[in-house]
N, C-alpha and C positions, 0 to 999 in steps of 0.2 A: 378621458384617456385612457387608451389600454395601457396598463401593467404587464411589463415585460421581466421576466426573470430569466439570467441566464446563467446556463454551469460553462465552466470553461478548464479543460484537463490539458495541461501542457506536457506533452509527453517528448519520446526519442524523437521519433519520425515526423510526426503530426500533431499539431493543436486541435483537440475536438471542443465542438460548442454544442449545447443544448441549450434551446429558446422553447421556451413555455409561456403562451398568451392565451387566455381565453378558453384555456383548456386544451390548446392545440401545442401539438410539439414539431417543433424542427429541427433536422440537426445538419452539422456543416462540419468539415474539416479544411485546415490549411496547413499548409508544409511550416514544422517549427523553423525558429531563428534562435539558435542555441546561444549565440551570441547576446542577444537581446530577446528574453521570453515575450516581452511585453509588446514587441512589434506586431508577431503573429496575432496577439490577442487583439491589438486596435485592429489588424487587416480584417479580422474574422469579424468583429462587431461592426466593421463599417461595411462588409460583404453582407452580412445580414440587415443592414439597414435600421440598426438601433440607434437610438440617440436620448432624448431628454425623457422619454416613457419607460426607459431602466428601472426598475423598482429596486434592483441588487445584482451586484454580480457574486459569485461563488467560485472559486480560485482554485484549484489544485497545482500548488507549485512544485516545481522542482529544481528552484533556486538552493534550496539547503541541501536536499539530497545530492545533486552535482557539485557543487562546493566540496562536500566531504568525501564522496568517491574517488574526484579528480584530484583532492589535495588543494584547492583555490580558495581556501578560505584566506581569512586576513591576519596578518600577522599578531598571536594571540599570546598573551601570558597569563601567567597563574600564579596566585599569592596565597600562600596558605601556612599553617601553623609550624613554626620549628620544629623540623626532624620529620616533616612529611612531604616533604618537596618531590620524592622519586614516589611514591604512592602509583601514580600515575603510569609509571614505566614499570613497577614490580606488577601489579595488575594482581591476578588470581594463579599464577603461576601454570597456569593450563595451556595444554598444547592444541591446537587447532585441527591438528592430523597427528594422532598418539603415535604411528609407526613410521613418520616421514621423518627422513633424519637431516634432511634439508628444508624442513618448512622454516620460512623466515615470518616472524612476525611484523605487525605493520608498526611502524616508528611512532611515537606520540607526537600527537598535534602541536604540543609545546614543548621546544627542544629545552635541555636541563639548564641553558644558561638564561633563559625564559621563566623558571620557575623559582620564585622569590619564598623567603621566610621570614614572618614575623613573630614577634615574641609574645606569645601569650598560649594560655592552656584553660581549657575547662574540665570537667569532670564526665562523666557520661550522662548526667541529669541537668547540666549545664551551670554548676556551682563554679566561680571562680577558682580556680586553683593558681595560675601567673594572671595578674594586672596586662592588659593590653599595653606595649610598650609604643607611644606615638612615634619615637625615634627610628624603629625599625620599620614604620607602615611607612614614613616618609622617603626612609631608603629605598625601600622596596618599589616604590613608586617612581622615584627619580630614573632608577636602573631601568625600568621598563620604557619609561618615556624616552631615554636614552638611546635604548635598544630599537627604535622604533614602532613599537608595539601600540595597535591602535586598540586593542579589545582586550580586557582582561578579566579570567576568571577569578572570583574570590570563592574558597573552599575551605574555612577552618572548622578544627575538629571539634565535634559535637555541636555547631551552631545550628542545628535543627532543633537542638533542645533550649538554646539561649543564642538567637540572633545579634546579641548588641556587641560583641567584637566585629563581627564578621560587617554589621553593618555600619560600623564606623570606618573601617577598612573600605569597602563601598563607597562611601561618600569622597575619603580622600582620595581614590582614585577618580572620580566624576570630577570632583575638583578640578582635577589637573587636564580634565580635556580628555580621558579616555572614557571608551564605551565599556560597561561593568554588566557583567552576569555575576550574581550573587547566589550559591546555593540554598540560600534560607527563602529566596524570592522563585527559584527556580525549580528545586526539589529538597525539601525538608524532611530527608529521609535519611535512616542509618546506613552503613556499608560504605566507607569512606571511598575504596575504588570506585565505584559505580556511582557515586554520587560527584567525585572528582570528575569522572569521565563525562557526565551526563552535561554539569555545569560547563565545562572546556567545550563541549560541542558546542552548546549556545552560544558561548563566547564569540568561536570559530566563525560561524555562519549568520550571527545576527545582526552585523552592520550591513552585510551584504543584502539581506532580506529587508532591511531597514531601507535603505535607498532603493533596490527596486519597486517595493510598495508604493515608496513615497512616490516615485517617479509614475507608476502608474495610476495611482490615485489623482494624482494630478492631471494627466492625460484621459481621464474617464471623464463622462459630463459631469460637470458641477453637479453636488449632491448627491451621485449615487452612491448607496454604500458598498462597501468592496468587502466580503467574508473571505475567508481563509480555511479550507480542509485539513484539521488536524490527522495525526496518526490513527489517534482512537477512535476515527468514524464521526465526529462530530467538526462543526466549523467553529472559529473564534473570529471577533473581529481583527481587521489589518492590523489595528494599533496593537493589540494583544500578540500578534504575530510578527511584528517587527522587534518585539520587548523577547519574547520567547520562541523564537525560531526552531530550536531543536523539536518544539510539538508537531512541525510541519515536514519533519523527515520522511515520512511514508504516506505524504497527503495523496497523492493520486491512486495508489494501489489501496489505501484504504475506502477512499469512494466507490471504488468499484465492488469492495465487498459489500458497501452498504448498499448500492445500487443493485446487486446480484440478489441481495437477500429481498429487497423490496419484491422486484420482478418476481422472481420465483414465489414469493409468498402470496402474489396476486394470483398464481396458479395453483397454489393449494400445497407447495411444496416447501416444510421448514427444516429439513434435513438434507443439505447441500454441500457440496465442494465446488468453489469457485475457481475458475480456469480462466485467469488473465492474461493473455499472450498478444504482446504487442510488438514493436519494432525491436527494441533491445532486450527485452527480459521477459518470463514469465511469473507471474506472482499466484501463488494457490493459496485457499485459506478453508476451514471446513465452519461449518454452522450446523452445530446439532440443536435445533430449536432457538438459538441465540447465537449472536457473533461473541466469539471467544478472543479476550484481550489478555494481554501476558505485560510484566513490566520487568521483562529479562530480554528485551531486544537488543539487537545490535544494526549498526549502518556502518558498513564498509569495514566491518572487524573491530568497530568502538562500542562498547556497551553504552545503552540509555536505558535508565530507569523510570523515563516517561510512560504512560498508560499507552498502549497502541496495540490494534489490531493484530494477533498471532497471526501473521503471513509470511510462507516460505515463497523465497524468491531463487530462480535458478538463471541462468544467464542465455537464456533460450529464446529465442524470437523471429520474427521474421528477417531480421537483417543481420541474423549471425552467420557467420562466415564458416565456412567447409576447410578444413586444414588437414594436413596429414603431420601426425608427431615423430618424433626421432626414430620410433618401431614401426612405422609405416602406416600406422593404423588411421582410419579416417575418423577424425574429431567434427563437432559442429561446436561453434561458441566457446567462450563466452565474448570474445571480440565482435563487435558487430558494426556493419557499415554505416549505421547510423542514419541522420536526416539527411546528410551531405559528406558524400554524394550518393550514399544510399543504395541499394542493391543496383544489380546492373540493369535490370530491366525498367528501371526507371527513367533510363536515358539522360543519367544525370553526370557522367562521367564514371560509374563505379565498375568495378572490374573483377573483383574478387565474389568468389559463388557463393550464394546467400541461400537460404531457406526458400526465401519469396522466387528467387530464380528457379529451383528445384520446383517449387510448385507451378510457376510459370511453363516449363518445360512440360510437366507432366498434365497440361491443359486443364488443370485446376483453378487458374487464376484466368478468368476471360481476358484479355488484352483490351478489348474494346468496352468492357464493362466493369473495369476497375474505378472505383468513385464515381459510379454513376454515368462515367464516360466520360467524363471531367479531364481523366490523368489516361494517355494510352500508356500500355506496358510493350517493352521492346522484346520483340520473342527471341530473335536474331542476337540480342547482346545477352539475353539470360543464355541461351546454347553456346554462345561462344565463351561465358563464364566457367559453364560447366564442363565444357571440354578438355580441360586439364584433367579433373577429378577422372571423369571416365577412362582417358589414356591412361592415366597410372593404375586405376583399377582393370584395367583391360575389358570394360561390359560398354554396352550402348548408354548414350545420352541417359535415357529413360531410367536404365538400371541405377546409374550412377544418383537420378534425382532420386528415384524411390531411397536407396541408402543414406542421403542427406536426411530425408524427412522422417525415416526410421530412426536415425540417431537422434534426432530431435528430439522424437517422440520418446525414446528411451528417457531421456533427459529430463522431461517435463512428466513423465510416468514415476521417476524416482523423487522429482519433488511432492507428489500428491501422493505415496508413499509416507513419506516423511511425516505429513499432517493427518494421515489416518490409520494406517495399518500401524505403524510405529507408535501411536497412541493410544493402540487398542481399539480403533474405531473399523467395522467392518465397511468397505466402499461398498460393497453389494446392498446398502441400506443406503445411498443418498442418490440424489439425481449430481449429476455435472452439470452446473451453469457456465457455459461457455461464453466469453464475448472478448472485446480486445478486437483490433483490427485482424488478428490472423488466429485466434482462438479456435470460430467455427471451422478453420478450415482441417484442422487437426481434432475436434473433439471426440467423435464417433471412433476414429481408431484407435485413442486414448480409452475410452470407455469400454470398448471391446477386451483390450488388453487387461485391463483392472477390472472388468465384469460388472461394471458400474451398468445397473438396467436402463439408462434412460439419461439423454442429454437435450439441455432447453438452451435453446436460442433467444434470448429477448429480441424484442421487436427493434432495437437499435444496439445492437451490441459492439459495435465498434465504438460508441461514444456513450457507453454505459457508466463510465467513470463519471463523466460530465454529468449525466442524471443523476446519479447517486450524490452528486454535492448539493442538486435541488432537494433530495429527500432525505439530507442530512439535518439532523437537531443540533443546535446549538449547544456544545458541550463544554462544562469546564471542570478538572477534576484539580482535588486538593489531597492532601496527603499530611499525616503529621506521625513521626514517631513516639510510642507511648512506653513498649515494653513491660506490660504488668501482667501477673497472673490473672489467669481469665477468672479463678474465682473471686479474686479481689477489682476486677475492673470495671464493673457497672458503672461506678460514679464518675470515674475517669472517663470513662468511653463517650458516656452523655454527654459529658461537659464539652471534650473537645469536637465530637461530631456535630452538637447545636452550636460552636463558634464555626467551623467549617460550613456547616450549612446556612448560617448567617450569612457568612461571607459569600457565598454562591448564588444565593438571593439577591444579594446588594449588587453584584456584578452583572447578573443576567439584567437586571431591573435597569439597570446603567446603561445596556445598550439597546434598550426598547422592548424588551420581552415583557409582557403583561404579566400579575401574578398567576393568572388561572393557566397560563402556559409553563409554567414553571414546576418541575417535578426534582424530587431529592432523593438520591438513592444512596443511603448510608452501606457502608462494606468495612469487615475487618480481615486483617492479615492475620492469621492464625498457624500456630507451629506447635508440635511438643514440644517441650522443654529440653534443650539441647540439640534441635534440629538447627539445620543452618538455614534454610529456605522454607517458604510461606505459600499457603493457600489460601486465596479470597473467597471470602463467602458473605452473602446478604444480612444486614444487622437490621431486625425489625422492632429493636426495644429488648429481645428476652437473648439473655446471656448464654441460658442454658441451650435454648433451641440453636443458636449460632454453634456452639460448642459441637452440639449434635450434626448439625449442616457441614462441620470440618472433618468429622469422623468419617461422615459417609462419602465425600469428598476424596478424602484421603484415600478409603478404600477404592475408590474408582480409578484414581490416578495412580496408586503404588499399588494394588491388591493386597492390603491390609490395613488394619487400623486396631486399635486398642483405646477401648473408652476408660481404661482405668490411668491410662498415662496422663499427667499433668498437661493442659495446655494453656500457651501463653498469646498474650495480644499482644501483637510487634507493631502493628500499623492500623491508623484509623484513617478512613478514606472516604470521600463525599463524591459523588458525580452529579452536577447540579447541571439539568436537563432543561432546556429552553427547546419546546416540540414546534416542529416546522409544519408549515403548510406544506404539506406535500403533493405534488403535482398526481392529478388524478390517471389513471391508468382504464381509460374508458372499456366496458365490455360491451360486446356485441353477441348479438344470436348467432349460432352454428348453424352451418348450413351441412347437415351430413352427407348429402348429394352431390357436394360442391367436388368438381375433377377439374384441377388448374391445368392449364394448356402451356405447353414448352414456347419459349421464344423462339429458340432454334434446338437442334442438337448438333454436339462436337465430339471429337473423340477425345476420350480423358482415360489416362492409364491408371491402374490400381495394381494391387498386389494379387497375383495369380496365384496358381498352384506350382507354377515352373518359372514363376519370376514374371516381370512386367505384363499386365493384360491390358490390351487395348479395347475399352467398351465406348460404342455409340451412346452417347450419355445425354438426356434432355437439360437443357437450362431453362431453370425458372427465374421470374422476377418475384422480387419477395411482395413486391406491392400490390402482386394479382393474386396472392396468396390470402383469402378471406379466412375469417372463422370456420373451423369445420373440413376446410378443404385438406385431403388426403392424398400422398403421392408416395411410389415405392424408389428406392436406390437400384441400381446409380443414378444419381441427380447431383446437380450444384444449383445452388440457389445464389443471385446476386442482389446485392442493394448497394446502397452509395456508400455505407461506412464498413462492409465485409462482405465476404463470401463464404458460404457453408457447402462443404463438400458429404456428402450423404454417399456411404460406399455401398455396394451392392450386399444385398442380406440386410438391409434397412431401411424402415421407411418412418415416416414424416406425416403430422398432423399440426395444425393449426389451431389454437384454444381459443376461448373467447374474449382473452385481453391481447391477443395478437400475438404470443409466446410460440416459437415453433418447438413441438416436441419431437423428438426423435427415439426411435427404439428399436431394436432387434424386429425385423418383419416377419410375421409368423408365415411357416414354411408353405407354399404352393398347395391350395386346396385345404390347409387349416380355415377354420371360421375367425374371422377379423373380428378384434377386439371390439367393444362399444368405443 
C-alpha cells in the first residue's frame, strides 16, 4: 500500500494541504471553518481521497494563536508564592510605544481576583526558607473552583531550582479536577514575569487545544499519527501539544520559514528573507545560513520564553481592509475581512475594500484563473468596494487600487527592515523567498524598494507552510537555569546537559524515532556578569570555546565585546532533534532554449511615470513553465495556489527544482546572464 504524508496548515482564509506519495506532490485548498478548524481539515482530506493509507498528518494549528489574539481562552487562575500575585500585571514596566500618551496595555489573561497566593518560599538555589503550607494550598484551590476556573497556572518562586513545592500544589489542583500547567514542566527557567506569563499562556489555551486535538484524532482514520507544528520549527506529538499548547503559538508561520529554507537551499540560496503574505497577516524572517531562533517572543502582547523562530508579523494580508483615519489619510489593515465574508471579490457578501479587491481591479488577479479556476472572482463587486475610496481620494479606481497596494507594501517593507536593516543585515545580500497566497503578488515591488536583488517563488508558494511541516524535524527543547560563573561551570554544565540530553533521547525514542535519527544539540545562555540578557551559543564540551563564541556573538550583535570581562552561564539548553524523512524535490535538466507561450494577454495596471499605466500583459500558466524557461515582464503567472506578478523591468527563469527566480532584467541590447 502506498504511504501518504499530508501537511495541513489552517490559515485565516484557506486551509492548505500538501500530499506526498511516491515522490509526487499534490496541493489542495479549502475555505477555512474558523468555528471548527477540524471541519475544513476533514473536508480537505476527503476531497484528496486519502484514508487508511495515511502514514501521518502534520498539522499547523491556529487554535492556540486565535484564542490568545481574540482573548477567547478558558477561565484561568494562577497560584503563586505569597507576595507575587501581581507579577503578571506589573511586568517589566516597559512601554510598547514610548511617546504615545494614550497607549493602553493589554489586560492580564488572569484577573487579580483569580490570582491566589500560597505560603512557601525558596531561595535562589532551591533551598527551603518557608515550608509549603497545605492549608493555604487547599484554600487557593477551593477559591478557584468556586470562581468557575477550569485551568490553573502554577508558578512558584525559584521552582526551576527545586520543583518540590510546585509539584505538590499542581497535584492538589489536579486532584480537584482542574487542568494544570506548572512552570517546572513548561519552562523551568528564571525571570519571574516571563516565566509566569508563559505558563499562564499555556494554561489559557491548553484545554482548548486538548479538546480540539482529541476531536480531530478521533475523526482521523484509526491509527494515523497526528503531529503538531511548533513555534520553534519542529513538530511534536499531538499528546505533547495537548499538554504544552503554548509551544504551538506560532505554528503556521514557523512552518513557512522551514519550508522556505528548504526550497531555497535546494536552489543554492542560504541567505534569504522569507516573506509569507496570507489573507490576514504577513510574516517575515531572516535566514543567514541558519534559521534564527529567539526566546523573547510575544503573542498578542504577552511574552513567551519558549523557543520560537524569530518571526516579525504585521497586519497586512490579502484581506486587509482599506480605511481612512481621523486625519483623512488612507490606511490599510490591520483589520481583515477574514475567511467569512472575505474580500468583496470572493462574492460571499463582503463589501469592505481590501488588498485582494485592489489587485482584482488592477487586473493582477485573473478572475477565471483564481484557485486554478475552481473559484471565480467577482470583478464588479471589487470595483464597487473600491468606489468609495476612489471618490474620497478624487481619483480613478485604478489609482485608488494602486494606492492601497503601495500602502500595504510600505507596511510589509517596514516589517522586513525590522528583521534585516535594524539588526545589522544588508537586504542586498539576501534573496526574497515569497510565498503564501498573496506573497508572489507583491514580492517584486517590495524587492525593488528594498534593493533586494532576487525573488524566489517556490513551485507551491501558496501552500509552502504545509510543505514545511513535512520537511520539519521532530524537535524537543529543554532548558534549566544554573547561574554559575563560566570559569567554574564545566562540571555543573556537563551534568545538567547530560541529564537533559538523556531525557530528550528517551522522549524521542518513545515517539518511535530510531537512535540513528536522533541528534542532540547542547547550548548555553551566556552573558557578561551584571548584564540583564543573554546570548545563546553552541556548546561542544569546551567551555573556553563557548566563551570565545559568546564574545564573537556579542561583537556581531552589539558592536563590542570585552574578553577581559567575566562571563556567566545562565541557562543550559538542549535541542533534541529527530531527523525527518523530507519529501524529495526532484531535479530536472534545464532547457536553455525554452520560451513559454502565454495562455492569453490581458490589460494589467502598473505604476508608470505619471501614475497608473495599463500594459498589455502575457498571462502564463505555471504548469507550462519547465526548467530553463525564461520570460520578461510585464507578466502574470497563474497557478492553483497563488498568482505571481512580474512588473516591467523584471525577468524570470525556472531552475532545476522548479523554483521561479525573478530578477531585474538586463537592459535591452545587453547580454543576458547565463
